[in-house]
C-alpha angles and dihedrals in degrees: 000000000000090000091053092051090049090051090050091054092050092051092050092053096041115117095236135110119281092241090060090050090052090051091050090052093051097045104028116016097043095055090045092053095047095060098061089041088058096046099046130052099253119169117233091240088067090049091051090051089052091050091052089054092047091049091053090052092049092051091051094045091050094042093242124147121261091240092068110114119243088231087070090058100047107023114123096190095050118121086238108043119195123203097247131111123213117238093219093053093049090047092052093048092047095049092045090053089050092053090048092051092052093049097045098036116143088225106087092206092056093044093050097040093088094226110189124216104216116208102149131266099288095067130012124198094214092055091046089052091052092048092050092050091047091053091049092050089051090054089053090054093047093048127196116354134186116265114205113316094331120108126258111287094013090123108048116222133190118238116228092225089061097041123096137186117343093002091059091047090051092052091051092048091050090051091052089052090049090055092051091048091051090056091050092049092050090053092050092049089057091054108086097197108028091034096052089107089072087072095056110116126204094002122143117235116249120211122202108210129187092255087055090052094049093048095046131064114261089233090058093053091046093051092047093053093045092048094050093050094036097238097127116126095261118159090257093053093042089054091051091048091051094247098113135041098221133026093219124136117261092231105035140015092262127107115288100227120143091250090054094049097046102034118005111040108124093206093051088049091051092049091054098245094132091042090055091052090047091054092050091056092041090054091053093049092045092052091053092049093046090053090050091051091051092048091050093051091053093045118103119201114241121236115272095232128024121184123207131199120245110283094011115132110236119234119239111249128203116255117257111263124232136192138081094290091064093060095073139018099209099070113151120198121207123182131194095238122124093350139049109269115217133182107255113261091233088068104040144308119256142143094223116111113203120195096240138008128187114198133190113186095185093060096026094235128150126191117193117195122187118189126206127184100197137160104283095244090059099052096108091047092050092050093052092045095052093044091054091046094059099034094098092047091052092052091048093051091048090052088057090058099262120132099229132193123187117190125173114206130194135205114183117239090240093056106271120133120225121228087246090070090051090049094051094049091050091047090054092049104259110141139158118003094355090057093047091049092050092051092045092049092052095046093047091050091053092047094050093048093048091048089054092049089051093050092049096039093119098036128088109264093227091060091049093049092078093064099039091103090067094062 
């Protein structure tokens, strides 16, 4: 234990970047600390005190404010997942596994010795083991359930009554982790500001991995975390922290909350700041779809049946593609960038200007795509509003004999893709790595544009327009 503390002190005083210190904690310090915690009888209150100290170091190394909750650092079900493990959670899992090994040891003397795993009065490993097993037995009684929008049984699961050995131990450990994560989630739900992400509907989870951290600037990661948990130095937060006299917006008399600055300021809307961000995301989405159209045109369908001679090694064939783009080869993409996009007169006459249309004259098909870059909590509202806006146009196009699809898609202003974007890409035929790249391109475009709006929040937009190309 003393050696681990000494190592911790050396890391804190080392002249290296904070990101490197955080990596050293995750991959070197944490395993070193867990071993003496397993060997000696350490109460969980001591472990929690150590985790609070570690959390303060991580916040300082990452440049995050002290007010950021530790649940934001270690939560595995958070919409923004960071690559850190909590010391308390690892301690609880380790001690529960130890109690399980004593109880189910093949050596009868060890199993009947009644060895106690001492962890203090606040939390006991034996009780946690019983709770985990009880939860697993309940899952066996309930049976298969639907997870998300997938059907029942889509994600196969192993029943604890049929698991043996290491597989059973793994299930119990996962259940202990699930209990810890439920406590974290309940704390975040009770936090009105930092826990606002729990109200996001139909938003894809975003995981920050170590390769992402090495490729990106530390300032970008810091801004992303602060924006998700609303701990950026906005006028509203500065007023609460006692750093500003008024919580007013820097551009208008409205309140200076983060939501107001990034999504609801009427002056920023009038100056075209939000429109510029919208166009940056629209450009990224359009480029991915244009690439998919080109790939589909150059794609030749493989033969349905190929026979091989005896002993001949079969050639690997590409999987058959699916999606609307595979139905025709004359798709034409038009995007509302740089010019006013209008529905072709051969289809219908309307004043509505969708963001993108994809037209196939040979099959008389029309795909209308409408992009919104809203505040993440208003994604569902934006989808319903845009769908209702174009409902009459869809009916009119169908009456003219065109098979028409209208799909709104959302990318949150802080860089989180809505499930609608995933649905649209799948409908068009983008799958696998192409789909992941398209989603990543759109989210990164939204994040970069929002970061620029935040940096220039107090500057005149005309002065900032000259350097927009560098975003």
